[in-house]
C-alpha positions as CSV (number, residue, x, y, z in Angstrom):
1,M,141.2,109.2,81.1
2,R,142.3,109.3,84.7
3,T,140.1,111.2,87.1
4,P,142.1,113.5,89.4
5,W,141.3,113.2,93.1
6,P,140.2,116.5,94.7
7,R,142.8,118.4,96.7
8,T,141.0,117.7,99.9
9,T,139.3,114.4,100.9
10,S,136.1,115.9,102.3
11,P,133.1,113.8,101.7
12,L,131.3,116.5,99.8
13,E,134.2,117.0,97.4
14,L,134.5,113.3,96.9
15,L,130.8,113.1,96.2
16,Q,130.8,116.0,93.7
17,T,133.8,114.5,91.9
18,A,132.2,111.1,91.7
19,V,129.1,112.6,90.2
20,Q,131.2,114.3,87.5
21,V,132.8,110.9,86.8
22,A,129.4,109.2,86.5
23,R,128.2,111.9,84.1
24,R,131.1,111.5,81.8
25,P,130.3,109.5,78.6
26,G,131.9,106.1,78.8
27,G,132.5,106.3,82.6
28,T,132.9,102.9,84.2
29,A,132.2,101.4,87.6
30,E,135.9,100.9,88.2
31,E,136.5,104.6,87.9
32,L,133.8,105.3,90.6
33,D,135.0,102.6,93.0
34,P,137.8,104.6,94.7
35,F,135.4,107.5,95.4
36,T,132.5,105.4,96.7
37,A,134.9,103.4,98.8
38,A,136.3,106.6,100.3
39,L,132.8,107.9,100.9
40,A,131.9,104.6,102.7
41,R,134.9,104.9,105.0
42,Q,134.1,108.5,105.9
43,C,130.3,108.3,106.0
44,P,129.5,104.6,106.6
45,D,125.8,105.3,107.3
46,L,125.3,107.6,104.3
47,D,124.7,110.4,106.8
48,L,126.6,113.1,105.0
49,P,124.8,116.4,106.1
50,D,125.3,117.9,102.6
51,L,123.6,114.9,100.9
52,E,119.9,115.8,101.4
53,P,120.4,119.4,100.2
54,L,122.2,118.1,97.1
55,L,119.3,115.7,96.4
56,D,116.7,118.4,97.1
57,H,118.4,120.8,94.7
58,A,118.7,118.2,91.9
59,V,115.0,117.2,92.3
60,R,113.7,120.8,92.3
61,R,115.7,121.6,89.2
62,C,114.0,118.6,87.5
63,Y,110.6,119.8,88.7
64,D,111.4,123.2,87.2
65,R,112.1,121.4,83.9
66,G,108.7,119.7,83.7
67,W,109.4,116.5,85.5
68,Q,106.9,115.0,88.0
69,P,107.6,112.6,90.9
70,A,106.4,109.5,89.2
71,D,108.4,110.4,86.0
72,L,111.7,110.6,88.0
73,V,111.2,107.3,89.7
74,H,110.3,105.6,86.4
75,V,113.3,106.9,84.5
76,T,115.6,106.1,87.4
77,G,114.5,102.5,87.5
78,R,114.8,102.4,83.7
79,R,118.3,103.8,83.5
80,T,119.9,102.6,86.8
81,S,118.2,100.0,89.0
82,R,115.1,99.3,91.0
83,R,117.0,99.8,94.2
84,A,118.2,103.2,93.0
85,S,114.6,104.1,92.1
86,R,113.6,103.3,95.7
87,L,116.4,105.6,96.9
88,L,115.0,108.4,94.8
89,G,111.5,107.6,96.0
90,S,112.7,108.1,99.6
91,A,114.5,111.3,98.6
92,L,111.3,112.7,96.9
93,R,109.1,111.9,99.8
94,A,111.5,113.5,102.3
95,E,111.8,116.6,100.1
96,A,108.0,116.7,99.9
97,D,107.7,116.6,103.7
98,R,110.2,119.5,104.0
99,S,108.4,121.6,101.3
100,R,104.9,120.8,102.6
101,A,103.9,119.4,99.2
102,A,100.8,117.7,100.6
103,D,99.3,121.0,101.6
104,R,100.3,122.9,98.4
105,A,100.5,120.7,95.4
106,P,97.8,119.7,92.9
107,R,95.9,116.6,93.7
108,E,97.5,114.5,91.0
109,W,101.0,115.5,92.3
110,V,100.1,114.4,95.8
111,E,98.7,111.1,94.6
112,Q,102.1,110.4,92.9
113,L,103.9,111.2,96.1
114,V,101.8,108.8,98.1
115,A,102.5,106.0,95.6
116,L,106.3,106.5,95.7
117,P,108.5,103.6,96.8
118,G,110.7,103.8,99.9
119,P,110.4,105.4,103.3
120,A,110.2,109.2,103.7
121,S,113.5,109.2,105.5
122,G,115.9,110.2,102.8
123,A,119.1,108.4,101.7
124,A,120.2,107.2,105.1
125,G,116.8,105.6,105.9
126,W,116.7,104.0,102.4
127,W,120.2,102.5,102.8
128,A,119.4,101.1,106.2
129,G,116.7,98.9,104.6
130,T,118.6,97.7,101.6
131,G,121.1,95.3,103.1
132,V,123.9,96.4,100.7
133,D,127.3,97.7,101.9
134,A,127.9,101.4,102.2
135,A,130.1,101.6,99.1
136,T,127.2,100.1,97.0
137,G,124.8,102.5,98.6
138,W,127.0,105.5,97.7
139,R,127.3,104.2,94.2
140,D,123.5,104.3,93.9
141,V,123.5,107.8,95.3
142,V,126.1,109.0,92.8
143,R,124.3,107.5,89.8
144,V,121.0,109.1,90.9
145,L,122.6,112.5,91.3
146,A,124.3,112.2,87.9
147,L,121.1,111.1,86.2
148,L,119.0,113.9,87.7
149,T,121.6,116.5,86.6
150,D,121.5,115.3,83.0
151,L,117.8,114.8,82.4
152,P,116.3,116.8,79.5
153,T,113.5,119.3,79.8
154,L,110.0,117.9,79.5
155,Q,106.7,119.6,78.7
156,V,105.1,121.2,81.8
157,L,101.9,119.2,82.4
158,L,101.3,120.1,86.0
159,P,102.5,123.3,87.8
160,G,105.7,122.6,89.8
161,P,106.5,123.7,93.3
162,A,107.6,127.2,92.2
163,A,104.0,127.8,91.1
164,W,102.3,126.4,94.2
165,P,100.7,128.7,96.8
166,Q,102.6,129.1,100.1
167,H,99.5,128.0,102.0
168,R,96.3,126.1,101.0
169,R,93.2,128.2,101.7
170,A,90.5,125.8,102.5
171,A,87.6,128.1,101.5
172,T,89.1,129.5,98.3
173,S,91.6,126.9,97.2
174,T,91.7,126.3,93.4
175,L,93.3,122.9,93.9
176,P,91.1,120.1,92.6
177,T,89.5,117.9,95.3
178,T,87.9,115.3,93.0
179,G,89.0,113.6,89.8
180,P,87.4,114.0,86.4
181,V,85.2,111.0,86.8
182,D,82.6,110.6,89.6
183,E,84.3,108.6,92.3
184,K,81.4,106.1,92.6
185,V,81.5,105.4,88.8
186,L,85.3,105.1,88.8
187,G,85.2,102.8,91.8
188,R,82.6,100.5,90.1
189,V,84.7,100.4,86.9
190,R,87.9,99.6,88.7
191,G,86.2,96.9,90.7
192,L,84.8,95.3,87.6
193,L,88.1,95.4,85.7
194,A,89.9,94.0,88.7
195,K,87.5,91.0,88.9
196,A,87.8,90.5,85.2
197,E,91.6,90.3,85.4
198,R,91.5,87.9,88.3
199,T,89.0,85.4,87.1
200,E,90.0,82.2,85.3
201,F,86.7,81.9,83.5
202,V,86.6,83.6,80.1
203,E,82.8,84.1,80.1
204,E,82.9,85.9,83.4
205,A,85.8,88.1,82.3
206,D,83.9,89.0,79.2
207,A,80.8,90.0,81.1
208,L,82.7,92.0,83.7
209,T,84.8,93.8,81.1
210,A,81.8,94.5,78.9
211,K,79.9,96.0,81.9
212,A,82.9,98.2,82.8
213,Q,83.3,99.5,79.3
214,E,79.6,100.1,78.8
215,L,79.4,102.1,82.1
216,M,82.5,104.2,81.3
217,S,81.6,104.8,77.7
218,R,78.1,106.0,78.3
219,Y,79.3,108.2,81.2
220,A,81.9,109.8,79.0
221,I,79.5,110.5,76.2
222,D,76.9,112.1,78.5
223,H,79.7,114.1,80.2
224,A,80.8,115.6,76.8
225,V,77.3,116.4,75.7
226,L,76.5,118.1,79.0
227,A,79.6,120.2,78.8
228,G,78.8,121.2,75.2
229,Q,75.2,122.3,76.1
230,Q,76.1,124.5,79.1
231,V,75.3,128.1,78.3
232,G,78.1,130.5,79.1
233,G,80.4,127.7,80.2
234,P,83.9,127.1,78.8
235,G,82.6,124.4,76.4
236,V,84.1,121.1,75.2
237,G,87.9,121.3,74.8
238,A,88.6,124.0,77.3
239,D,89.9,121.5,79.9
240,V,92.0,119.3,77.7
241,V,94.7,117.7,79.8
242,A,97.8,115.7,79.2
243,R,99.0,112.8,81.4
244,R,102.2,110.8,81.2
245,L,102.1,107.0,81.3
246,H,105.2,105.0,81.9
247,L,106.0,102.0,79.6
248,T,108.4,99.3,80.8
249,D,110.9,97.3,78.7
250,P,110.8,95.2,76.7
251,F,108.9,96.3,73.6
252,T,108.2,99.9,74.6
253,G,107.2,100.7,71.0
254,A,104.7,97.9,70.8
255,K,103.1,98.8,74.1
256,A,102.9,102.4,72.9
257,A,101.1,101.1,69.8
258,L,98.5,99.4,72.0
259,L,98.1,102.6,74.0
260,H,97.5,104.5,70.8
261,A,95.0,101.9,69.6
262,V,93.0,102.3,72.9
263,A,93.4,106.1,73.1
264,A,92.5,107.1,69.5
265,P,88.9,105.8,69.4
266,N,88.4,107.5,72.7
267,G,89.3,111.0,71.5
268,C,92.9,111.1,72.8
269,Q,96.2,111.4,71.1
270,V,99.5,109.8,72.3
271,V,103.1,111.1,71.9
272,L,105.9,108.7,72.8
273,L,109.3,109.7,74.2
274,R,110.9,106.4,73.4
275,D,114.3,106.9,75.1
276,L,112.5,107.6,78.4
277,G,109.8,105.0,78.1
278,V,107.2,107.8,78.6
279,A,104.0,108.2,76.7
280,T,101.9,111.4,77.0
281,V,98.1,111.0,76.5
282,V,96.3,114.1,75.6
283,G,92.5,114.4,75.8
284,L,89.6,115.5,77.9
285,P,89.9,114.4,81.5
286,V,87.2,111.7,81.3
287,D,88.7,110.4,78.1
288,V,92.2,110.2,79.5
289,V,91.0,108.2,82.5
290,L,89.0,105.8,80.3
291,A,92.0,105.3,77.9
292,E,94.3,104.5,80.8
293,L,91.9,102.0,82.4
294,L,91.4,100.2,79.1
295,F,95.1,100.2,78.3
296,T,96.0,98.7,81.6
297,S,93.5,95.9,81.2
298,L,94.3,95.1,77.6
299,L,98.0,95.2,78.2
300,L,97.5,92.5,80.9
301,Q,95.4,90.5,78.5
302,A,98.0,90.9,75.7
303,T,100.8,89.7,78.0
304,R,98.8,86.7,79.1
305,A,97.9,85.8,75.5
306,L,101.5,86.2,74.4
307,A,102.7,83.9,77.2
308,G,100.0,81.3,76.2
309,S,101.0,81.4,72.5
310,A,104.8,81.2,73.0
311,S,106.2,77.7,72.5
312,G,109.2,76.3,70.8
313,T,110.7,78.7,68.3
314,T,107.9,81.3,68.9
315,T,109.7,82.9,71.9
316,S,112.1,85.0,69.8
317,T,112.2,88.8,70.3
318,V,111.0,89.4,66.8
319,Y,108.1,87.1,67.2
320,R,107.0,88.7,70.5
321,R,107.3,92.2,69.1
322,G,105.3,91.2,66.1
323,F,102.6,89.6,68.3
324,L,102.2,92.7,70.4
325,L,102.1,95.0,67.3
326,A,99.5,92.9,65.6
327,Y,97.5,92.7,68.8
328,A,97.5,96.5,69.0
329,T,96.5,96.9,65.3
330,R,93.6,94.5,65.6
331,I,92.4,96.0,68.9
332,G,92.5,99.4,67.2
333,E,90.2,98.1,64.4
334,R,87.8,96.6,66.9
335,L,87.6,99.7,69.0
336,A,87.0,101.8,65.8
337,E,84.1,99.6,65.0
338,A,82.8,99.9,68.6
339,G,83.2,103.7,68.2
340,D,81.0,103.9,65.2
341,R,78.3,102.0,67.1
342,A,78.7,104.3,70.1
343,T,78.5,107.4,68.0
344,A,75.2,106.2,66.4
345,E,73.6,105.3,69.7
346,A,74.7,108.6,71.3
347,A,73.4,110.6,68.4
348,A,70.0,108.9,68.7
349,A,69.8,109.5,72.4
350,H,70.9,113.2,72.3
351,S,69.2,114.2,69.0
352,R,72.5,114.1,67.2
353,S,74.0,116.9,69.4
354,V,76.9,114.6,70.2
355,L,78.4,114.9,66.7
356,P,79.5,118.6,66.8
357,V,80.5,118.2,70.4
358,L,82.9,115.4,69.5
359,A,84.2,117.3,66.5
360,R,85.1,120.3,68.8
361,R,86.8,117.9,71.2
362,E,88.9,116.4,68.4
363,A,90.0,119.9,67.3
364,A,90.8,121.0,70.8
365,V,92.9,117.9,71.5
366,A,94.8,118.3,68.2
367,D,95.6,122.0,69.1
368,R,96.9,121.0,72.5
369,V,99.2,118.3,71.1
370,T,100.6,120.9,68.6
371,E,101.1,123.3,71.5
372,L,103.0,120.8,73.6
373,F,104.8,119.0,70.8
374,P,105.3,121.3,67.9
375,H,107.9,119.0,66.3
376,V,106.3,115.7,66.8
377,R,106.7,113.1,64.0
378,R,105.2,109.7,63.3
379,S,107.4,106.7,64.2
380,R,108.2,103.9,61.8
381,R,107.6,100.3,62.7
382,R,110.3,97.7,62.7
383,T,110.2,94.5,60.7
384,V,108.2,91.9,62.5
385,D,107.8,88.1,62.5
386,P,104.8,87.0,60.3
387,E,103.9,84.1,62.7
388,G,103.9,86.5,65.6
389,W,101.9,89.0,63.7
390,W,99.1,86.7,62.9
391,A,99.1,85.1,66.3
392,G,98.7,88.6,67.8
393,R,95.7,89.4,65.6
394,R,94.1,86.1,66.6
395,A,94.6,87.0,70.2
396,A,93.2,90.4,69.7
397,D,90.1,88.9,68.1
398,T,89.3,87.2,71.5
399,A,90.2,90.1,73.8
400,D,87.5,91.3,76.1
401,L,85.9,94.3,74.5
402,G,82.3,93.5,75.4
403,A,79.2,92.9,73.4
404,P,78.0,95.0,70.4
405,R,76.4,97.5,72.8
406,T,79.9,98.4,74.2
407,Q,80.6,102.1,73.5
408,L,84.3,102.3,73.9
409,S,85.0,105.2,71.6
410,R,82.9,108.0,72.9
411,D,84.2,110.0,75.3
412,G,83.9,113.0,77.4
């Protein structure tokens, strides 16, 4: 179908028509080329005055539909290109400066903004550093605007800009100033895991990882018991949170299986939005942090093990998927065993008061998942390569989970 040119050739109308072309199912780059070429002639520096308001409006509509900054950059890179994701990162940072997000947003939102790619200079500043011609830059702009317009509604996990205060009140602000885990503990754990991932010596990695897991597990258990024993407090489960993690291609489903294997023994549940490559982890704040740290470390180990096992005919897609799924399954079994040991040790240390606390936590997490995802269903696994499956299990048997004292499954 031919796309009619607008009656006028103003840059704004060219841009709006190009976005409509990009949104159309089956639209091609050839159909966009006349519009992006015309935009490049009229605005060779991507300095169209109407562009920033258009991007701001599209971004804020996404925020109103449950999206967060990191979600938007992730899905843009997944569905367009890394260069386009940097464009959006620049646009998000520029919008955040204009809306004073750093002074109004929740701490986790601000942390996402700080980590965004690209300069806080909007589209023109982004393009100046890309080295691509203006028509290519305009094509990225069009694709980003089209994508933002068509994104679905997500669950609201953090309050968006519409719910932020106009001004932060230093003395009475309800915005969190610290994370769910003591910063000293978290710093020690991150340091241990970083060293374990860098070292080339297996024994050293085992010791470092085991120490990190032991430290986090015991901290999480004590945190949960303390919350359950507070008289008049909200109790365990009152502060259940949900956090999105972003899974990259390939093998999103297999990576999600590994995340589930790590999260489940630690009192969390995982819901995967496969088309977006987004997994939502639901649990107590301490448990979610622990699950994310473990997942990141074990995914790195799984990737290295897969690279080491692949040779000859074992590099097929089916083999690699089977490897990762088997790795996740075996890791889940090992973590469940570690969880049983952790529960027994914690019960002995706390006169068995940990058991009802953990039961209340499990019920609270399940209720929150049902509230957020009332129509969730279990996914079915694809057929996998038997050789890859057994290779993955063997690799999982040697993954760094620590000594028998490691208490991975108990939580906070």
